[in-house]
N, C-alpha and C positions, 0 to 999 in steps of 0.2 A: 079874790077867790075865797073870801071869808065865809061864803055860803056852804063850802064844803065842810068846814069845821063845825058848823051849826047843824049839820045833819045828825041824825042818831046813828049810834055804833050799827044798829041792825041794818038800816038803809045802806051804809057804807059797805057793810060785810057782804050784803047781797050782790054787790057789784063784782065781787071776785070769787063768790062762793063757788067752788068747781062742781058742787052738787047740781048747780043750775044748768051745767052742760054748756056746749058752745052752739052747735046747730044740730037739729034733729036728724037722726038716722034711723034706718029701717032695723028694728031689732032682728038678731040672727036666729031663726027658729031652732029651738033646742038647747040653747046655751044654758039656760036655768036647769033643764033635766040633766044635761052633762055635768053641771057643777055638783048636783046632788049625787049623780053616779060616781063621779071622780072621788068625792068625799068619801062615800062608802067603800069603793073598790080599790082606789088607789091609796087611801089614807086609812081606811078602816074606822070611820066615825059615822055616827048619825048627826045629822045637822044640829040638833038641840045639845049635843055633848061636844062639840068640836070647839077647838080654841080658834082665836083669831088667826093664828099663822097656819092652822090646818085648813082654815076656810080659804086663806090665800093660796095654799097649795092646791086646793080643789079647783079654783078659779084659774090658775096658772096652767094646770093640767088640761083643762078644757080648752083654753085658748091655744096652747101649744098644738093641740090635735088640728086646729084650723090652719096653723102655720105650717104643719107638715104637709097638708094638701096643697097649699101654695108652693112649697118648696119642690114637691115631686112634679107638679106642672111646670114649674120653672125649669127644672132640669130636663124634663121631656122636650119642652120647646127648644131649649138650647141645643140638644143633641140633634134634633130633627132639622134645625136650621144651620148646624154647623158654626154657630156663632163663636167667635174667640172669647176666652175667658181670661180675666186678670187674677193672680194670685198675690195677695198683699201680705208680705212677711214683716211682722213687727213684734218686738218683744213686749210690747204693751198694747192693750185694748182696754181702755178705761170706760167701759159701757155703762156703768152705773146700775140703776134699777131697770128691769125689763118689763114689769106688768103694765104700767101706764102707757109706756111707749107702745106696747103691742096693742093694747086696747084702742088707742088713738090711731095707729097706722092701719090697723085692719078695720076700722070703722065699726067697732063693737062697743061703743061707750053705752049706749042705751040698753043694748043686749046684756052687757056685763053688769050694769046696774040692776036690771031685772033679775039677772041670775044670782048675784049675791043676796038680793032681797030675799030669795027663797032659802038662803043660809042664815038669814036673820042678822045681817050686817050691812054697813054702808060702804060703798066702793072705795072711797077716800081712806077709809081705815085700813083696807087691805093694801093699798099702795104703801102705807107706812110700815106694814109688816115685813116688807121685802129688805134684805140687806144689800147694800151696794156690792157689786162684783169687784173684789179687790184685785184687779187684773192690770193695774197701771200706776203711775206716780203723778203725771201731770199733763202737760200739754201735748207731748208725744202721743200718749195713750188716748187722749180724748180726740185728738185729730184723727187718729185711726178709726175711731168709733163714728165719728162724724162721716168719715169717708164711706164706711160700710153702709151707713143709712142712706147717704146720696146715691151710692152706686145701686142700691136695690131701687130707690125711687126713681131714678133715671132709667132703670131697666137694663143696666149693664150686668152681664153674668160675673160674678165675683166670688172669691173665697179668701177669707181672712185666715192666717195661720199664726198661733202663738203658743203660749205655755199656759197650762191650767195650773196656776199657782194655788196651792192650797192655804197659804197664809197672806199672799199679797205682800206689800211693802211693810207696813206696821200701822197700828192704830196709835194715834198720837194722844197722850194725855199731858196735861200741865199741872205739875205739882210744885208748890211754892215757886211758881214763876218759871220753872225750868221744863223742857221737853223730856218726857219719858216715853220710851217706845214700848209698846205692848203688842203681842201677836194679834193679828187681824185674821182670825179663824173663820173666814166668811162662809166656808162650806161645812160648817159643823152640823147644820140641818139639812144638808144636801142641797141640790140645785134643780129645781123642777123644769127649768129651760133648756137643759142639756140632754143629748142622746149619747149614751155610751156605746162604743163600737169596738168592743175587744177583739172581735173576729177580724177587724182590719188593722190590727196593730202592726207596727213595723219594727224591724230590729235595728238598732243603732250600735255601732261599734266605737272602741277607743283603744289607743295605745298599740302595743305590739311592734312589728317591724314590717318591712316591705322586702320581698324578694322579687329579684329581676332575672329573667331567663329568656334564651332565644327559642321561639317556637320552630315548628317542622318547616315552616316557610322562610325562616330567617328573620322573621319579625320579633320585636320585642314583647315579651310577656311579663306582665306585672301582677303580682298577687300581694294584697295587704292581708297580713295574718294578725288580726287584733288580739290583744290581751284580755280584754273584757267587752261584754255586750250587755245591752239591756233592752227592754221593749218600751215603744212609744205607743200608747193607747190613745186614739183619738175620741174627743168628746166634741159633739157638734151642737152649736147654738144657732138658732135661726134668726136672721136680721130681716124683718118685713120691710118693703117699700111702702110709700104712702098710698095706700088704696088702689094699688095697680095689680095686685095678684102675683107680684114678684116676691120671692123670699130667697135670700142667699145665706150660705153657711159660713159661720165662724167655727174653724177647727182648732181646737185647744188640745195640746198633747200633754199627757201624764206619764211620767216615768215609772215604769214597773221593773222590778228586778229581772234580769235575764237568767238567774241561777235558781234552781229548784230548791226547796227547803233542804238543808243539810241534815238528813235524819241521823247521821253518824255522830255528828256533834251533839244532837239533842239527846241521843241514847247514852252518850258518855256524860251527860249532865251538864255540858256546857251551853246552857240555854242562850246566853248573850250571843256567843260566837255563831249560833245556829242561824240567827237572823241578822247579824251585823252587816253581811254583804248586801242583803235586800235593803236594809235601811240606809246604807250608804248609796246605793244606786238611787233610791227614790228621793234623796234630797234635791236632786236636780230640779224637780218641779215643786219644791216646798215653798220657797220664798223669792220674791221679786228682788233682783239686784242684791244678792249676798255680799257681804263687805268684802272689799278686795285688799285690805291692809295686810293680809297674810298671803303666803304662797297658796294655801288650801282655798282660800277665798277666790283668788285669781283663777285657779283651776276649775273651781266650781262654776264661775262666770262663763268660761270658755266652753265648758262642757254643756251649759244651759244653751248656749248659742248654737253650737253645732248639733245639739240633740233635736231641737225643733226644726231646724234647717234640714237636717237629713231626713226626718220624718216627713216633712212637708214635700220636699223633692221627690221622695220615693212614691209618695202618694199621687203626686202631679203626674210623674211619668207612667205609673201604672194605669192611671185613668186615661191618659192619652192614648196609650197602646191599646187598652181594652175598647177604646171607642173607634179603633181602626187606624189610628195615626201611626206614624213611624218617626223614630228620633229626628230624622231630617226635617220632618214637618212640624216640629214643635214650636218654632217662632210664629208660624202662620196660625196656630190654634191657641197659644198659650203666651201670656205676658206675665212675667214675675217682677214684682216691685219690691225694692229692698227699702224699707223705712228707717233710715239712718244706718250707721255702720254695724249695729248688732247682727244682722243676718248675712254680713257680706262673705262669710265662710261658705256661703251657697255657691259662689263663683267656683272654687276648686272642687267643691262636691259635685256640681252638675258635670264638670269635666270628667271627674272620677267615674262617674256613672257612664258617661258617654264612651270613654275611652276603655276602662276596665271591665265593664259589665256588657255594654253593647258593641264593643269592637270597633268603633269608629277611629279614623286617623286623626291626627292632632288637627290639622287645618280645618276638617269639616267639624269636629267637635267645638273648636274655638269660635268658627263662624256662628253655630248654633247658640253657644253660650251668649255671646256679646249681642245677638239679635234677640235674645229672650230677656235679658236683664235690664232694669232701669233703677236708677239710685236716687234718692232724695237726701240731701245734706240738711241738717238742722242746726248747725252751729258755725260760728265764725271764730271761735277760739280754738286755736290749734292744740292746747292742752286737753281739750274736749274730744279730740278726734282719737279713736281707739287705736291702741298700738299693742301687739301681743309680743311677749318675749319669745324668741325663736326656740329657746330650749323648752319651754313649756309647751308651745304650740307643736313642736316635733315629738315631744313625748306623748302627747294625746292624739295628735293626728299626723302620724309620720307619712303618710301617702300625700296628704294635703300639703305638707311643707314641701315635699318634692316637686309637686305641681306649681305651687307658688314660685319656686325657684325658676322653673322652666318658663312659666308666664313671664316672669320678670326678665329672664335672659333674651327671650324673644322681643320683648317690648323694648328693652334698652338697646338692642341692635338696631331696631327701627329709629330710635332717638339718636343714636350714634351716626346712622347714615345721613339723617337730616342736619345735625349739628356735629360734625366731626371735630374731636378734641375739646368739646365742651364739658369738662369733667363736673363743673358746678351743676349744670343743668341736669346731667345724668344723675347725680346724687339727689337733686330735689324731686325728680320724677320717679326715682326708683321705688318699688314696693317695699324694699328693705332700707332700714337705716341703721347706722352704727356698725361695729365690727365685733367679731369674737363673742364673748359672753354677754355683751351688751347689745347685740343685734336685735332689732324688733321689726315686726311686720306691720306696715302702716295700711290699715284696713281701709281707709279712705281712698288711698291711692290704687289699691286693688280693686275697689269698687268702680272707680272711674275707668281703669283699664278694662274691666270686665263687663262693662255696661255700654249700651248704644246711646243712652241719654242719662244726663245728671241735671238735677235742677235744684235751685234754691227755692225759698218759700215766701219771699217777699221781694219787690223790686230793688230795695237797696241791698238786701241780703245777696241777692243773685249778682248784683254788679260788684259787690265787694269779693264774692268768690272769684269773679273773673280777674278783678285787679289785683287781688292780694293772695288769698289762700290757695287758690288753684290757678294761678296766672300762667304758670308754665304748661299746664294742661290746656288752657284756653288758647294759648298760642299754637300748640300742637294740633288741637281739634276745636277750631273756633265754632263750630256749629253744634258741639255735643252739650255744652252748658247752656241751660235755658232758665227761664223763671215761671213757677206756677204759684201764684199767691195763695196761701191758705184760705180756708173758708170754714164756716160752722153750719151746722144744720138748724135751720129755723124752726123745723118741726118740733125738736126738743127744746131748743133754747128760747123760743118765743110762743109757739102754739101750746106746748105742754107746760113750760115753766111759769108762764105769765098769762093764764087764760083770760083774765079781765081785759088786759091790753090787747090780746089777740082778738078778742071779740069786738072791741071798739073799733080796731082796724078793719076787720071783716065787715062790719056794719057799714063803715064808711066807703070801702073800696072793693068789697068782695073778698073771696077766699083764694083768689088765683095766687096770692103771694106765698102760700104754703108750699107750692111746688115751682113758683117762679118769683123769686125775691125781688127781681127788677120791678115788679108791680108796686112795690112800696113807694116808688117815685110819685105815684098818684097822691101820696099824703102831703106833698110838699105844699100845696096851695092852703091846705087846712091849717098850717102854721099860723096863718092870719085870721082864722076863725075863732072868735072869743069863746063861743060854747063848747068848740072841740077842744080847745086849750083848757078849758075848765074841767072837762070830763077827764081829759088826760092827767091833769093835776090830781084830780080826786083818786084816780086809780094808783097812781105813783104814791101818794101819801097813805092810802090804805095798805098798799104792800110794805111799805116802811112800818106801819103799825103791827101788821101781822108779823113781820120778822122780830120786831122789838119784843112783842108778846111771847113768841116762840123761845127766844133766847132767855127772857125773864121766867118763863114757865119751866125750862129745863133746868133752871137753877133754884126752883122753888120761890120765885119772886111772884109778882102781881099775878093773880089768876083771872082777872077780869078781861078775858079774850073776847073780842067783838063776836056776837051771834053769828053762827054759821061759818066761822073761820076755822080752818083745821087746827088742831091743838097739838099735834105732834111736834116735838121740838128736837133739834139737832143733838145727838148724843155728845155728851161732854161739854155743853155749853158752859161759859164762865159762870162762877157763882155770883149772885147779888146783883145781877144786871137789870137796871131799870133805865131804859133809854128814852130820849125824848123823840117821839116820832115826827114831830114838826122840825126837827133839826136838820141840817145838811148832812145826809149820810154819805160819807166820805170813805171809799172802800179800796184796799189794796189786798187782793187775795191770788196768791200764786206760790209756786215753790220759793223757800226762802234761800236767797243766794246774793252774795255781795253785789253781783252786776245788775241786779233787779232793784237794788238801793232802797229796800225797806229801811236801811239806816238813815238815809236823807230824810224819809218821811217821818221817822221818829224824832230827828232833830228838828224838823219843822214843827212837829206837836210841842216840843218843848219850848220852842221859840214863842209859840202862841201862848203856852201856860205862863211864860213870864211876862208877856205883854198884859194878859189878863191881870196878873198879880200887880203889875205897876199901875193898873187902871181898872180896879174892879167894878167901878160903876160906869164903865164905857158901854158904848152901844155896840156890843159884839154880835156877830152872826153865829147863833148856837150851831155847834158842829159835833156829830158823832163819827169818830174815826174807828173803822173796823178793820182788822188785819187778820189774815189766816194764811196757813201754809205749813208745810213740813220742812224740816231741816234734815239733810242726810245724817245718819247716826254719828259719823265720825267727822263732821263738819263744825269745827269749834266756833268759827266766827258766826255762822248762821245760827247755831244755838245760842250764842251770847245776844244776838239781835232779838230772837224770841224773848229771852229773860229780860232784856232791856224794855221791850214793849210792855211786859207784864209789870215791871217796876214803875214805869211812867204811868201806866193806867191806874196802879194803886195809889200813886202820889196824887194823881188828880182826883181820884174817888174820895180821898180823905181831906180834901181842901174844899170847904163850903163856899169859898169865894169863887173858885174856878168851876166847879162842877156844874153849875147851871148852864154855862157856856161851852164847855168842852168835856168830852169823853173819849177814852181810848179803850177799846176792847180786843184782846187777841182770842179769836174763837178757834177752839181746838178741833183736830181731825178733819181738816178741810177735804172735802171730796165732791163727787158729782152732785149728789142729792142736796147737800148743803148749799152747793153753788146754785142749784135750781131755785132756791129760796133768796139767795143774796142778790143775784143779778136784777130780779125784778124790783128790789127794794133800794137799789143804789142810785144816788144822785150824781156822785162824782167818781169817775174811774181813774185810778192812779196807774199810769203807765209810764214809769219814770227811770227806766234803764238807761245807762250811759249810751249815748248815740254810737252805733257801730257794734253793739254787743248782742242785742235781742235779734235772732233770726227773723221772727214774724210776730209771734204772739197770736192767741186766738181769744184770750179773755178780753182783750181790747174789743174785739168783734162782738162778743156776747154782752158786754156791757152796753155798747152803743146800740145794738139791736134791741135792748130793753129800755132805752131812752136815757141812759146815764150820759152825761158829758164827760169828755176825756180831758184830763190834764196830763200832758205828757211830753217827751222829747221827740225829736225827729228821728225816730229809730224804728226798725222793723216795719210792720204794716201801719204804724202810726202815720208814716208819711203818706200812704195810700188812703187812709181814713180821713186825713186833713184835706188831701185833694178832693175827696169825695164830698165831704160836708162843708168844706169852705172854712178858711182860717178864722172867719168871724164866729164860727159855731163850735170852736174847740179851743182849750187853753194850752198853746204850745210854749215851751220854755226851753233854755239851756243850750249848750254848745252843739253845733252840727257835728257829723262825723269828720268832715275835713278839719274843723276847729279842734276837735278832740285830738286828732292826729298831729296837728300843728303844735298844740300846747304840749303834748307828750314829747315831740320831737325837740322842742325847745329847752327841755329840762324842767318839767313840772315841779313846782315846789309848794306842796299844799300848806305849808306854815305861813307862806305869804298871804294867803286868803284868810287864814285864822287871825293873823296879826292885823289885817286890813279891814276887817269886819267885826265891828264891836258886838253886834248881836251874835254872830256865829261864835265869837270868842267866848261870850257869856254862856252860851248853851254847852259847848264842849268842856268849859271848866266846871259847869254844873254836873255833868256826867262823870268827870274825873275825880270830883271832890268826894264822891262816895255818899253824898246826900240822898240818892235814889235807893241805895242799898245799905242802910246804916249798920246792919249786922255784917256787912262784907264790904268795907270801904274800898278795897282795892278791886272789886268785881270787874269794873270796866276800864281799868287802867291800860290793859293790853289792847283793848278795841280803840281807845282814844289814841294811844301811841301809834298804832298802825295807820290811822287817818292821817295824823300830823306828819309822820315820817314817809309814808308811801302813797296812801289814798289811790289804789290802782284804777278805781272807777270814777274818780273825779267828783266825789261828793261834795267837797268843800268848794270846787270850782263852780259848780251849778247852784250852790245853796241859795245865794241872793236872788237869783233869777227865779228860783222855784218859789220862794216866799212871795215874791212880786205877782207871780201867776195864782198863788193860792188867794192872795188878797183880791185879785180880780174875780176869781170864782166866787168868793164869799160876797162880794158886792153884787154880783150878777143874781145870786140866789135870793137876795133881798127883794127882787123884782120878779114874782113867780110868772107873770105873763111873758116876760122876756126869756126867762129860763125855760119855761115849757115850749115856747116857740123854737128855741134852740134844739131842745130835746126832739121835737117833732121832725125837724130838718135832719137831724142825725139819722133817725130811724129811716126816714125817706130815702136817704143816701146809702143805705146798707146793701143794696141789691148785688153789689159785685163781691161781696163777702160771704156768699153762700157757698157751702161745701158742694152744691150741685154744680156751680159754675167751676169749681176746682177740679171735680172728677171729669167734667166734660173737656177741660184743657187737657188733662192727663190722657183721657181716652182717645181724643181726636189727635192730639199732637205728639204723644209719646208711645201710647200702648197700640195705636192702630186698630181700634176696635169700635163696633157700633153697637147700640142697644138692641135688645130683643124687640121685634115689632108685635 
């Protein structure tokens, strides 16, 4: 494949230049004129005086107008057909940028290019002007966004419900190797994709007390008398399907104070007190996941969850009734899906509405509730399942606490009838745990009791839910727990993110794969085609070159970007980066957490560093290790891992013997747009969690879809990926889940592995010595102590096998023909990992709904 390296930069750049387009489309008449009109009337600028961002606003406004027409048509068709609709409740929707996605999905690429030409700019420059929507943290939110795309593309009527966070989680900066959290004020310029609907606001209540009385007929009358109220204002963002005329809404709720401005305080000169109540109320939609180390932080989290759930259910019921439905027919026309435990307070909230507002009896209300809700679990870790302190819950939601008690009483009566005298089983199944002041509500148990379906998100995950985490529930309701393996949308993660590879695939097998990912199977024979392999390798190496140049340009590094290649670089890229584009790009990007074992990756990098130091003239495979991800602000170990990564990277960068062969770069502020650049450029995908800890993962799917080979454990969806691609096309290592359980049960002693492995001992001694942090020699003493004394995620137990798998990957990369054939076979086997398949599984097996015809 030397021919590729002899081509000019210009020739190679033309292969992935997004300005070249993919396939010709018919321009949409009038988009150019609409852009100019929007610039003048919506922005207030003439084309020659507008900034790049103002031109972006003009194009976004013009395209949103076309989305509105599709949405209105979709709603009209749904109402006429009486089609059931799913409402997807999630605390996160990590949608990323919207402009390019809308341009491609609406088939407007040529028209948009012509339209912005009239404004004097290039379309790709406007893509870069958009800020990522800071509406999520990681996999949970990105999965929800993929599902919205797939639902619209498959033609299923759907609504997403979440919170319109003003600041998102945080913008990550790295200062002196340490993570620093900065506000991510993504809305400071507004958001042209959303529609504000203040006239459709919903009132949400908190606190107070409950009054019980007997009505004239002798029945129980219940009144919740709240102490405080606020308004939830909906903002609607439209999600277009792929060129099918379907557009579904994502409804994000903003908290607005329910109190009028207190003029008396103002007139008395107490300006702060005049607005402090409003400011307090509106913090609910300020930040994603406020810290819960304090009582105030916990209360704010619970308020967030109830706030958007109450607003969503009020909107859902109002729409259902306005369309001629009755409370009793809700499950026939509506499915409500709970994405993890965050929205589970919806179960008692729907019961409250049916009982207290609509006057139904308990049995009828409970039947409607359980047939309406379904719940997805996303974790195998008991400590990650939400539990709310009963005192806090009752102070904010007194009526809901009463309802939870009654739900639990009736449920445990059923359990007692089935297993009389089995106090242990009753305790495990109860919605409540503990006693007195320490009593808590187990939201996962409430979700299972209140839903007709519960699913895991990968085959192993679902099996472990049945066997371990929810085994008593599975015994009680063997048909309730099922599996729906996660998926990703190929339209964003291949067609949009990797246009050159998408074009190569389309030229080879046609474009059916964009809506039917199983069509990628037709690529498999081409793994044996030398010309196709060479074209594939060319595209991968150029994607690597583009990423390397972008990182360097962001840090003021080499400016010689290939002609035609986009020059925008990720914000906050590391300084002084000059990466070898012909090296093996070895990438681990995901939330920083001990179970994801970024620490094992770093220890492996140090082992390689020491090997090169021992033999600097050895024939090493050049390798660039990229790592990115955010650590929760209060997570000490995760922040230490980031700092260690930066210290190791600095150590390597200052060593001329090692630098030609090995680089380690921590890329700050990982998000959707940065991921869209990293996945196409990655050669090796690090999916190395301890077996039995990762529910599924979707990064593993995005990497494989872009032709990166996986190095990973048999955990989460890695198992299904290995089954699909074949064990000969993936680098599997480490203990299996049963072996992990057996080792833990036998009394795991991590120090035995340290003492029995000279290379591991040398690496850990280097970290503990302070040589990596000379100004702070004890910086990593606590991290090393935790590994040697506890090592809860078996980093030391899997270390030797991990190094062996890494050596196999390095040897394989030295044979580009073999590596590329494996990459092609990986992509060819990705059909089952589309979010299109996932939502069909949900629609047909759980929600009981059909697409619009």
